[in-house]
TIBA-581300 format. One line per field, with one value per residue (C-alpha): x, y, z. Coordinates in nm, 4 decimals, decimal comma. Layout:
TIBA-581300
xx [X_...] .
yy [Y_...] .
zz [Z_...] .
//
This chain:
TIBA-581300
xx [0,0000_0,1370_0,1924_-0,0302_0,2171_0,5123_0,7147_0,6177_0,2481_0,2952_0,4715_0,1785_-0,0653_0,1428_0,1420_-0,2369_-0,2788_-0,0414_-0,2221_-0,5555_-0,4382_-0,2856_-0,6118_-0,8102_-0,5715_-0,6050_-0,9839_-0,9956_-0,7588_-0,9833_-1,2881_-1,1133_-1,0289_-1,2681_-1,3029_-1,3611_-1,6034_-1,6903_-2,0443_-1,9187_-1,7051_-1,9871_-2,2379_-1,9971_-1,9159_-2,2859_-2,3651_-2,0655_-2,1672_-2,5232_-2,4024_-2,1682_-2,4706_-2,5489_-2,2224_-2,3755_-2,6171_-2,3395_-2,2282_-1,8611_-1,8269_-1,6701_-1,5099_-1,1386_-0,9637_-0,9267_-1,2997_-1,3841_-1,1463_-1,3100_-1,6563_-1,5384_-1,3737_-1,6862_-1,9084_-1,7198_-1,6498_-2,0238_-2,0436_-1,7587_-1,9258_-2,2506_-2,0729_-1,8818_-2,1981_-2,3556_-2,0476_-2,0704_-2,4341_-2,3456_-2,0586_-2,2890_-2,5573_-2,2972_-2,1906_-2,5496_-2,6430_-2,3080_-2,4685_-2,7664_-2,6178_-2,9433_-3,1181_-2,8112_-2,8095_-3,1788_-3,1358_-2,8336_-3,0214_-3,3280_-3,1282_-2,8961_-3,1891_-3,3788_-3,0714_-2,9886_-3,3486_-3,3589_-3,0332_-3,1334_-3,4754_-3,3429_-3,0586_-3,3004_-3,5414_-3,2600_-3,0927_-3,4145_-3,5833_-3,3248_-3,5600_-3,4759_-3,6970_-3,8353_-4,1814_-4,2704_-4,2049_-4,3420_-4,6683_-4,6823_-4,6560_-4,9814_-5,1722_-5,3738_-5,2072_-4,8957_-4,6631_-4,8015_-4,7783_-4,4125_-4,3210_-4,2348_-4,3133_-4,4533_-4,1256_-3,9332_-4,1767_-4,1050_-3,7348_-3,7979_-4,0244_-3,8299_-3,5167_-3,7229_-3,7359_-3,4060_-3,1987_-3,3747_-3,3017_-2,9450_-2,8665_-3,0313_-2,8189_-2,4882_-2,5295_-2,4087_-2,0869_-2,0242_-1,8859_-1,6030_-1,3201_-1,1191_-0,9013_-0,8705_-0,7687_-0,7735_-0,8685_-0,9715_-1,1843_-0,8950_-0,8556_-1,2276_-1,2250_-0,9154_-1,0656_-1,3864_-1,1908_-0,9982_-1,3213_-1,4815_-1,1856_-1,2233_-1,5986_-1,5334_-1,2816_-1,5379_-1,8032_-1,5634_-1,4776_-1,8435_-1,9254_-1,6426_-1,7580_-2,1141_-2,0097_-1,8250_-2,1466_-2,0184_-2,3292_-2,2005_-2,2560_-2,6322_-2,6324_-2,3706_-2,6015_-2,8873_-2,7050_-2,6015_-2,8686_-2,8397_-2,5947_-2,5814_-2,4712_-2,4474_-2,7279_-2,6833_-2,6898_-2,3883_-2,1998_-2,2569_-2,1678_-1,8414_-1,6991_-1,8420_-1,6333_-1,3217_-1,3287_-1,5574_-1,8794_-1,7876_-2,0442_-1,9813_-2,0886_-2,4266_-2,5648_-2,8698_-2,8879_-3,2187_-3,4720_-3,6259_-3,9988_-4,0136_-3,9120_-4,1184_-4,4361_-4,5026_-4,7181_-4,9800_-5,0767_-5,3979_-5,4664_-5,6636_-5,8474_-6,0262_-5,9535_-6,1832_-6,3357_-6,6994_-6,8831_-7,2021_-7,0324_-6,9423_-7,1714_-7,1509_-7,1193_-7,0934_-7,1996_-6,9235_-6,8694_-6,5171_-6,3332_-5,9914_-5,7764_-5,4638_-5,2346_-5,0155_-4,6383_-4,6549_-4,3467_-4,3290_-4,0105_-4,1862_-4,4943_-4,4772_-4,6687_-4,5355_-4,6141_-4,9265_-5,0645_-5,4105_-5,2820_-5,0459_-5,3290_-5,5649_-5,2965_-5,2501_-5,6206_-5,6413_-5,4467_-5,1106_-4,8628_-4,5209_-4,3276_-4,5498_-4,4470_-4,6192_-4,6406_-4,4501_-4,2608_-4,5011_-4,8718_-5,0177_-4,8249_-4,8941_-5,2693_-5,2919_-5,1366_-5,3595_-5,6900_-5,6225_-5,4035_-5,1787_-4,8203_-4,7910_-4,6402_-4,9980_-5,0865_-5,0491_-5,2665_-5,5516_-5,5036_-5,5530_-5,8501_-6,0115_-6,0896_-6,1945_-6,0580_-6,2545_-6,2819_-6,4619_-6,6814_-6,7777_-6,8755_-7,0836_-7,2605_-7,3525_-7,5205_-7,2275_-7,2135_-6,8658_-6,7258_-6,4074_-6,3416_-6,0063_-5,8350_-5,6926_-5,8025_-5,7035_-5,6588_-5,2902_-5,2446_-5,6221_-5,6618_-6,0078_-6,1264_-6,0706_-5,9235_-6,2503_-6,4910_-6,7028_-6,8795_-6,7930_-6,9592_-6,6704_-6,5986_-6,3077_-6,2919_-6,3254_-6,0119_-5,7991_-5,4721_-5,4093_-5,4952_-5,8158_-5,9043_-5,8312_-6,0746_-6,3476_-6,2668_-6,3200_-6,6474_-6,7773_-6,6680_-6,8545_-7,1639_-7,1381_-7,1116_-7,4107_-7,6252_-7,5521_-7,6163_-7,9671_-8,0305_-7,8460_-7,6857_-7,3141_-7,0520_-6,6830_-6,5218_-6,1734_-6,0230_-5,7072_-5,5487_-5,2919_-5,1293_-4,8334_-4,7441_-4,4938_-4,4820_-4,6203_-4,7999_-5,0071_-5,2016_-4,9911_-5,1735_-4,9888_-4,6381_-4,5106_-4,1619_-3,9269_-3,7406_-3,9122_-3,8913_-4,1593_-4,3160_-4,2801_-4,0134_-3,7533_-3,6651_-3,3649_-3,2000_-2,8803_-2,9272_-3,2094_-2,9403_-2,7506_-2,8389_-3,2064_-3,2812_-3,4012_-3,6123_-3,7882_-3,8329_-3,9873_-4,2316_-4,3216_-4,3717_-4,6008_-4,8052_-4,8352_-4,9564_-5,2328_-5,3499_-5,3493_-5,5989_-5,8204_-5,8034_-5,9122_-6,2027_-6,3011_-6,3061_-6,4978_-6,7547_-6,8008_-6,8349_-7,0928_-7,3122_-7,2987_-7,1413_-6,7935_-6,8652_-6,9811_-6,6951_-6,3611_-6,1083_-5,7769_-5,5149_-5,2023_-5,0114_-4,9489_-4,5702_-4,3062_-4,0935_-3,7228_-3,5443_-3,2048_-3,1093_-2,9834_-2,9341_-3,2973_-3,6008_-3,9615_-4,0415_-4,0296_-3,6519_-3,4912_-3,6074_-3,5116_-3,6891_-3,7768_-3,9746_-4,1047_-4,2022_-4,5385_-4,7729_-5,0768_-5,3486_-5,6777_-5,9824_-6,1969_-6,5108_-6,4640_-6,0842_-5,8942_-5,5378_-5,3079_-4,9412_-4,8400_-4,4655_-4,4313_-4,3611_-4,6799_-4,7534_-5,0246_-5,1026_-5,2270_-5,4785_-5,7806_-5,7545_-5,7651_-6,0640_-6,2713_-6,1834_-6,3738_-6,6806_-6,7205_-6,7021_-6,4378_-6,1210_-5,7945_-5,6886_-6,0196_-5,9625_-5,7651_-5,4952_-5,1190_-5,0828_-5,1496_-5,4155_-5,2502_-5,4299_-5,3140_-4,9902_-4,8685_-4,5442_-4,2684_-4,0893_-4,2631_-4,2115_-4,1918_-4,1836_-3,9829_-4,1663_-4,2186_-4,4647_-4,5726_-4,4388_-4,1853_-3,8503_-3,6911_-3,8051_-3,6961_-3,7370_-3,7574_-3,7000_-3,6692_-3,2938_-3,2053_-3,3218_-3,2208_-3,2856_-3,3260_-3,3872_-3,5822_-3,3875_-3,5380_-3,5632_-3,2707_-3,2957_-2,9952_-2,9053_-2,8370_-2,7676_-2,7895_-2,8589_-2,7084_-2,3818_-2,3361_-2,4533_-2,7930_-2,7739_-2,8487_-2,9332_-3,2756_-3,3994_-3,2890_-3,5474_-3,4015_-3,3818_-3,7443_-3,8321_-3,6703_-3,8484_-4,1730_-4,1354_-4,0941_-4,3909_-4,6060_-4,5302_-4,6617_-4,9474_-5,2227_-5,0969_-5,2955] .
yy [0,0000_0,3397_0,6007_0,9018_1,1267_1,0157_1,2770_1,1080_1,1449_1,5108_1,5733_1,4215_1,6421_1,9478_1,8566_1,8134_2,1559_2,3162_2,1581_2,2638_2,6243_2,6286_2,5014_2,7634_3,0383_2,9335_2,9211_3,2646_3,4008_3,2583_3,4117_3,7501_3,7535_3,9538_3,9400_4,2191_4,0736_4,1695_4,2514_4,5010_4,6800_4,7023_4,8215_5,0806_5,2362_5,2387_5,4345_5,6631_5,7427_5,8300_6,0335_6,2301_6,3667_6,5928_6,7772_6,9432_7,1260_7,3154_7,6281_7,6983_7,9830_8,2893_8,0878_8,0483_7,7209_7,6592_7,6932_7,4780_7,2133_7,2333_7,1862_6,8742_6,7463_6,8057_6,6541_6,3262_6,3066_6,2772_6,0028_5,8094_5,8474_5,7234_5,4314_5,3406_5,3198_5,1046_4,8805_4,8434_4,7382_4,4834_4,3549_4,2777_4,1301_3,8977_3,7768_3,7121_3,5337_3,3690_3,0252_3,1378_3,2461_3,2429_3,4704_3,6938_3,7285_3,8179_4,0763_4,2280_4,2427_4,4120_4,6553_4,7431_4,7917_5,0193_5,2302_5,2601_5,3441_5,6166_5,7761_5,7497_5,9097_6,1715_6,2705_6,3003_6,5210_6,7328_6,7805_6,9298_7,1101_7,1300_6,9284_6,6108_6,3045_6,4232_6,4465_6,7377_6,5293_6,2032_6,3676_6,5442_6,2143_6,1028_6,4036_6,4009_6,5817_6,6271_6,5505_6,8451_7,0664_6,9766_7,0000_6,6298_6,4547_6,0993_6,0021_6,1070_5,9125_5,6032_5,6678_5,6693_5,3621_5,1301_5,1360_4,9978_4,6746_4,7220_4,7773_4,4980_4,2598_4,3881_4,3425_4,0027_3,8982_4,0403_3,9451_3,5902_3,7630_3,8061_3,4523_3,5789_3,7176_4,0111_4,0559_3,9202_4,1219_4,0858_4,3415_4,3405_4,5632_4,7978_4,8661_4,9340_5,1698_5,3462_5,3911_5,5344_5,7567_5,9018_5,9465_6,1188_6,3587_6,4538_6,5033_6,7327_6,9327_6,9614_7,0886_7,3411_7,4679_7,4810_7,6717_7,9177_7,9906_8,0179_8,2642_8,4644_8,4729_8,2816_8,2192_7,8881_7,7150_7,7292_7,5483_7,3031_7,2356_7,1525_6,9541_6,6139_6,4067_6,3800_6,6688_6,7450_7,0907_7,2589_7,4810_7,8582_7,9211_7,6969_7,8394_8,1952_8,1053_7,9296_8,1698_8,4750_8,3750_8,2866_8,5691_8,8288_8,9584_9,1318_9,4045_9,3440_8,9803_8,9204_8,7169_8,8261_8,7259_8,6047_8,8834_8,8600_8,7959_8,6786_8,3164_8,0734_7,9654_7,6042_7,3766_7,3530_7,7201_7,8020_8,0743_8,3865_8,4180_8,6315_8,7973_9,0537_9,1754_9,2816_9,1621_9,3448_9,6758_9,5755_9,7197_9,6335_9,9497_9,7840_9,4449_9,4174_9,0766_8,9475_8,7475_8,6364_8,4877_8,2970_8,1865_7,8984_7,9583_8,2957_8,5057_8,8792_8,8578_8,7247_8,9486_9,1976_9,3059_9,0085_8,7248_8,8782_9,1537_9,1572_9,1590_9,4449_9,6478_9,5745_9,6627_10,0041_10,0758_9,9421_9,9277_9,7604_9,6744_9,7023_9,5411_9,2600_8,9439_8,6198_8,5092_8,1845_8,0124_7,7189_7,6913_7,6288_7,9150_8,1529_8,0888_8,0938_8,4408_8,5579_8,4354_8,4829_8,7922_8,6206_8,5024_8,1407_8,0579_7,9758_7,7518_7,4280_7,5528_7,6336_7,3089_7,1131_7,3178_7,3784_7,7368_7,9327_8,2805_8,5553_8,7444_8,4580_8,4071_8,7757_8,7683_8,4535_8,6056_8,9070_8,7135_8,6256_8,2965_8,1379_7,9532_7,7571_7,7191_7,5496_7,3606_7,1161_6,9980_7,1957_6,8849_6,9690_6,9874_6,9857_7,3389_7,2494_7,1837_7,5265_7,7946_7,8858_7,8393_7,5473_7,4497_7,6494_7,5640_7,3726_7,3138_7,0971_6,9771_6,6012_6,5555_6,6742_6,8595_7,1658_7,4120_7,2219_7,2379_7,6118_7,6642_7,4845_7,7001_8,0152_7,8827_7,7987_8,1361_8,3227_8,1153_8,2131_8,5818_8,5524_8,3707_8,6226_8,9208_8,7827_8,7250_9,0329_8,8303_8,9064_8,6326_8,5615_8,3255_8,1870_8,0879_7,8815_7,8541_7,5804_7,5906_7,7882_7,5083_7,2394_7,1017_7,4168_7,2309_7,4660_7,4624_7,4840_7,8051_7,9802_7,8771_8,2331_8,1984_7,9525_7,7264_7,5480_7,2045_6,9744_6,6603_6,5300_6,7054_6,5210_6,7677_6,5628_6,6259_6,8239_7,0007_7,2027_7,3844_7,4628_7,4681_7,3718_7,6227_7,8956_7,6397_7,5594_7,9298_7,9773_7,6956_7,8643_8,2000_8,0347_7,8915_8,2451_8,3649_8,1045_8,1861_8,5536_8,4722_8,2939_8,5971_8,8149_8,5802_8,5850_8,9658_8,9885_8,7440_8,9454_9,2687_9,1072_9,0344_9,4036_9,3271_9,4725_9,7998_9,6070_9,3558_9,3567_9,1606_9,0461_8,8776_8,7347_8,4091_8,1715_8,1931_8,2448_7,9995_7,9416_7,7900_7,7127_8,0811_8,0041_7,6281_7,5193_7,4412_7,5383_7,6589_7,5427_7,5848_7,9297_8,2577_8,4635_8,7075_8,4312_8,2306_8,5184_8,8073_8,7797_9,0151_9,1803_9,3915_9,4952_9,6339_9,8120_9,9998_10,3719_10,3457_10,4337_10,3687_10,3659_10,2742_10,1263_10,1629_10,0549_9,6949_9,4891_9,1337_8,8704_8,9467_9,2890_9,1763_9,0513_9,3416_9,5852_9,4122_9,4004_9,7619_9,8517_9,6496_9,7027_10,0093_9,8451_10,0316_9,8587_9,7933_9,6233_9,3456_9,0364_9,0751_9,1141_9,3026_9,6611_9,8140_9,8512_10,1823_10,3343_10,5213_10,2456_10,0860_9,8606_9,5338_9,2192_8,8589_8,5488_8,2046_7,9128_7,5881_7,3513_7,0713_7,2298_7,5615_7,7684_7,8260_8,0331_8,3725_8,6393_8,9880_9,2178_9,5899_9,8813_9,8509_9,5157_9,1571_8,9381_8,5640_8,4565_8,1329_8,0981_7,8518_7,7862_8,1464_8,2622_8,4589_8,3817_8,5683_8,3340_8,5893_8,9581_9,1024_9,3128_9,2087_9,3828_9,3570_9,3706_9,6643_9,5870_9,9515_9,9500_10,2207_10,0466_9,9026_9,5517_9,5531_9,6638_9,3989_9,1221_9,2246_9,2560_8,9013_8,7564_8,9582_8,8266_8,4697_8,5452_8,7809_8,5190_8,3183_8,3245] .
zz [0,0000_-0,0990_0,1643_0,0830_0,2597_0,0467_-0,1497_-0,4743_-0,4079_-0,3074_-0,6383_-0,8295_-0,6384_-0,7215_-1,0911_-1,0843_-0,9245_-1,1749_-1,4700_-1,3230_-1,2712_-1,6206_-1,7675_-1,5734_-1,6866_-2,0491_-2,0099_-1,8471_-2,1101_-2,3790_-2,2157_-2,1864_-2,5559_-2,7688_-3,1430_-3,3919_-3,6452_-3,9990_-3,8879_-3,6294_-3,8894_-4,1439_-3,8842_-3,7398_-4,0753_-4,1680_-3,8532_-3,9045_-4,2626_-4,1636_-3,8657_-4,0906_-4,2775_-3,9824_-4,0343_-4,3401_-4,1118_-3,9368_-4,1176_-4,0504_-4,2987_-4,1419_-3,8625_-3,8077_-3,8878_-3,5153_-3,4478_-3,7503_-3,6174_-3,2740_-3,4271_-3,6100_-3,2904_-3,0821_-3,3470_-3,3775_-3,0062_-2,9502_-3,2090_-3,0458_-2,7056_-2,8501_-3,0228_-2,7049_-2,4993_-2,7707_-2,7673_-2,3899_-2,4178_-2,6855_-2,4697_-2,1775_-2,4019_-2,5499_-2,2054_-2,1032_-2,4254_-2,4949_-2,5170_-2,7242_-3,0529_-3,2499_-3,0004_-2,9950_-3,3729_-3,3808_-3,1057_-3,2797_-3,6080_-3,4577_-3,2426_-3,5291_-3,7640_-3,5264_-3,4606_-3,8297_-3,9169_-3,6536_-3,7679_-4,1331_-4,0917_-3,8516_-4,0850_-4,3795_-4,1875_-4,0478_-4,3862_-4,5268_-4,2401_-3,9593_-3,7390_-3,5505_-3,5195_-3,1885_-3,0386_-3,2651_-3,5768_-3,4392_-3,3340_-3,6676_-3,8536_-3,6909_-3,8249_-4,1459_-4,4375_-4,2293_-4,5195_-4,7110_-4,4035_-4,3546_-4,7205_-4,7342_-5,0599_-5,0760_-5,2416_-4,9337_-4,7161_-4,9243_-4,8774_-4,5049_-4,4928_-4,7217_-4,5048_-4,2180_-4,4155_-4,5954_-4,2821_-4,0971_-4,3854_-4,4146_-4,0470_-4,0494_-4,3460_-4,2265_-3,8612_-3,9349_-4,0404_-3,6681_-3,6899_-3,9116_-3,7048_-3,8360_-3,5282_-3,1757_-2,8736_-2,4986_-2,2398_-1,8794_-1,6670_-1,6043_-1,9762_-2,0151_-1,7183_-1,8531_-2,1998_-2,0611_-1,8262_-2,1212_-2,3125_-2,0122_-1,9891_-2,3548_-2,3081_-2,0111_-2,2156_-2,4931_-2,2520_-2,1033_-2,4514_-2,5489_-2,2302_-2,2961_-2,6514_-2,5250_-2,2557_-2,5202_-2,7280_-3,0312_-3,2481_-3,3865_-3,0486_-3,1001_-3,4325_-3,3003_-3,0068_-3,2434_-3,5133_-3,3719_-3,1992_-2,8202_-2,7932_-2,4207_-2,3054_-1,9630_-1,8397_-1,9016_-1,5270_-1,4641_-1,7627_-1,6465_-1,2865_-1,3778_-1,6348_-1,4637_-1,1631_-1,3672_-1,6204_-1,4671_-1,6165_-1,9399_-2,0237_-2,3934_-2,3742_-2,5384_-2,2516_-2,0545_-1,6890_-1,5438_-1,4987_-1,1533_-1,1396_-1,5012_-1,4606_-1,6681_-1,4921_-1,4013_-1,6134_-1,3377_-1,3473_-1,5328_-1,7847_-1,7054_-2,0375_-2,1424_-1,8094_-1,6542_-1,9796_-1,9326_-2,2415_-2,1396_-2,2152_-2,5705_-2,8366_-3,2071_-3,4165_-3,7589_-3,8895_-4,1476_-4,3027_-4,2400_-4,5061_-4,3811_-4,6585_-4,5567_-4,8389_-4,7258_-4,7164_-4,8907_-4,8281_-4,8850_-5,0916_-5,4014_-5,3980_-5,6856_-5,9949_-6,1929_-5,9528_-5,7970_-6,0240_-5,8645_-5,5080_-5,5926_-5,7452_-5,4552_-5,2008_-5,3612_-5,2967_-4,9405_-4,6130_-4,6654_-4,3932_-4,5542_-4,2690_-4,1479_-3,9651_-3,8773_-3,5150_-3,5796_-3,8595_-3,8579_-3,9424_-3,5963_-3,4366_-3,7247_-3,7271_-3,3484_-3,3275_-3,6137_-3,4686_-3,0971_-3,1056_-2,8515_-2,8311_-2,9581_-2,6203_-2,5140_-2,8087_-2,6139_-2,3264_-2,5628_-2,7483_-2,4258_-2,3070_-2,6502_-2,5484_-2,8618_-2,9411_-2,7724_-3,1013_-3,2759_-2,9686_-2,9599_-3,3244_-3,2746_-2,9732_-3,1867_-3,4644_-3,6913_-3,8781_-3,8661_-4,1688_-4,2273_-4,6001_-4,6403_-4,9201_-4,6662_-4,3255_-4,0147_-3,8037_-3,7810_-3,4012_-3,3467_-3,4837_-3,6138_-3,2567_-3,1048_-3,3332_-3,5067_-3,2200_-3,1152_-3,4353_-3,7484_-4,0779_-4,2353_-4,6039_-4,7223_-5,0863_-5,1269_-5,3329_-5,6191_-5,6484_-5,4376_-5,7140_-5,7879_-5,4201_-5,4140_-5,6996_-5,5032_-5,1995_-5,4064_-5,5466_-5,2002_-5,0563_-5,3300_-5,2528_-4,8851_-4,9769_-5,2088_-4,9512_-4,6759_-4,8972_-4,9472_-4,5749_-4,4508_-4,1699_-4,1081_-4,1274_-4,0879_-4,3364_-4,2760_-4,6125_-4,6596_-5,0057_-5,0513_-5,3961_-5,2614_-5,0225_-5,1223_-5,3795_-5,5513_-5,8287_-6,0466_-6,3757_-6,6916_-6,7846_-6,5005_-6,6014_-6,6306_-6,4842_-6,6535_-6,6330_-6,3464_-6,1918_-6,3274_-6,1861_-5,8342_-5,6289_-5,4229_-5,1480_-5,0409_-5,3785_-5,3201_-5,6551_-5,4990_-5,3049_-5,6244_-5,9896_-5,9407_-5,6651_-5,9021_-6,0880_-5,7617_-5,6844_-6,0318_-5,9631_-5,6348_-5,8096_-6,0660_-5,7776_-5,6363_-5,9767_-5,9722_-5,6177_-5,7149_-5,9910_-5,7366_-5,5078_-5,7994_-5,8681_-5,4982_-5,4793_-5,8076_-5,6700_-5,3491_-5,5451_-5,7717_-5,4688_-5,3761_-5,0357_-5,1010_-4,9221_-4,6164_-4,6065_-4,4292_-4,6339_-4,4864_-4,7051_-4,5447_-4,4887_-4,1994_-4,2458_-4,5116_-4,7084_-4,7513_-5,0480_-4,8963_-4,8773_-4,5268_-4,5518_-4,4992_-4,7088_-4,6406_-4,2897_-3,9244_-3,9067_-3,9319_-3,7834_-4,0868_-4,3189_-4,5654_-4,3097_-4,0943_-4,3195_-4,4942_-4,6830_-4,5256_-4,6813_-4,5241_-4,6998_-4,4393_-4,5484_-4,5157_-4,5148_-4,8268_-4,9348_-4,6317_-4,6078_-4,2717_-4,2327_-3,8692_-3,7740_-3,7539_-3,6468_-3,6751_-3,3112_-3,4263_-3,6901_-3,4944_-3,2530_-3,5453_-3,7057_-3,3877_-3,3201_-3,6391_-3,5405_-3,1657_-2,9441_-2,7266_-2,6385_-2,7266_-2,3673_-2,2877_-2,5406_-2,4292_-2,6949_-2,6806_-3,0061_-3,1121_-3,3330_-3,6727_-3,7341_-3,4050_-3,3433_-3,1134_-3,2288_-3,1061_-3,1697_-3,2938_-3,1822_-3,4022_-3,2372_-3,3704_-3,4450_-3,1537_-3,0806_-2,7539_-2,6252_-2,8224_-2,6574_-2,9341_-3,0640_-3,3043_-3,1616_-3,4624_-3,4156_-3,6537_-3,6856_-3,5334_-3,5032_-3,2106_-3,1875_-2,8256_-2,6395_-2,3167_-2,1038_-1,7614_-1,6511_-1,8638_-2,1816_-2,4015_-2,7189_-3,0075_-3,2804_-3,3568_-3,7028_-3,8381_-3,6768_-3,3459_-2,9916_-2,8291_-2,5928_-2,2306_-2,1714_-2,0052_-2,2433_-2,5632_-2,8014_-2,7807_-2,4022_-2,3774_-2,6342_-2,4317_-2,1151_-2,3119_-2,4458_-2,0986_-1,9746_-2,2577_-2,1577_-1,8063_-1,8807_-1,8955_-1,5983_-1,2755] .
//
């Protein structure tokens, strides 16, 4: 019998332990080794290519080489951070599902497809309209006729839908390539921690640089902040606190500190609307009919005797506002400010409560019939449920192209005028023409400006920014020419009924239109003259030809109209505008598109325009035009305008 305590037996035990440890070390080493697969490479470069498309939305012209280099660094740093987090998620999923390769491949394929689809659709939308695939866009996609409202062609929608299947199929097909190893490498937890530590340091440096340029009022930081998806930046308060302490508060810096008592109100506060107005004291002096014509996407720049000969002639005989601005660069904000006479800041509150505009309610209470005669539905953001009162008489053509629908709108509006001239009952008719909205299709008989783009328009085509831009503008101008002929037919029809001398006619637009003059198409994106400035003429019985040279806004229109009908003084009406015919003047405000409550505004003065953002009680200056500084002198026009904007956003709060 062998002695278990013999040296020989101890040696065998030691060999067994050594072999066991060696086997465990090899196993652990094998487990620690990670492979770079062909699938990972293909997926990474697919994401990187799509992500690179956002870089086109950042305008680096006029910047130094150093700043341009910083923008590129910051841009790709965010992508690498995003990719690293995605890699970490994949790493843990692999460890959990290491024994279930089929499930892992399916999960990778679905996750990769969803991510690619999101980046693809987001980059397409951003390249055209400077909007991300956020709640504003997602909610918009559920609305009827939203593609027309956003200027998105069915072709572009197909380009967005097909990849949902294409990318899913692609990832499903290439995911088996994860079995093909390109390279093998080993790393432990310390390496992962070190890599993420280095990445975190670079991110902190980037945020410090961003904060510095923000504090120094460099305009490019605002477009950089909006370009890449999920671009996180410090709050203005912390930026101002840090660099104000390090560098001191420079009076030349275009940064406005919080104004006490004007901090944004909480969501829970209710609106005081229409306030303390005593309706019993309001007496109707005139029973003028009101015909309000809104021409979709009509910008002032292209209104002249060639594109709109009838409008030009009519304007010379009526009241014309030569410097008129919409209330927002999107339809729901523009129409809200026009019909309510309020800042679009309150749009979401009224949308939730379905409270109608007091002007429409007053007219209805005094015997007016209310009509909505529109070429397209107003279901965009539920406008049909509250903007024209409780139950307007609604007419929407059954079908046809936009110009065919506009013709039916004119026919119906003339019928309304004829019917009411017989009964003698006053009415208000809200008319919406649509031919001037994308894609500006018009009858061949109105092809006046050539050459123009023909057929269906692909708004993602890069040539629209270059050689085809003027062709698109010509098509737009031809659409204006057609709508002008419908306006002429409408006025002729009203005059034929004999009601012209008892009718107030307003002609304007919901917002303007841009054709890549400042790197965007359509509206909803930039707060510039192309998207903000619109025409306005008003025919009021007893008023002749009047030129209005002061700045006017959509918030002024309803107040002016009701001032001609009722005996109410201006200050008694629950409006935030000014009577156009009064001597009152000042800056005007235009809100940037948002799905809920606007956070960006253009404050337009007589000599300067300032784009500001409302950031949690702060008012930050994004840009100043013409180049210069927005004076913080309490008596300056811009300073008063900024304070006035913040007051407007609190005026209806209880």
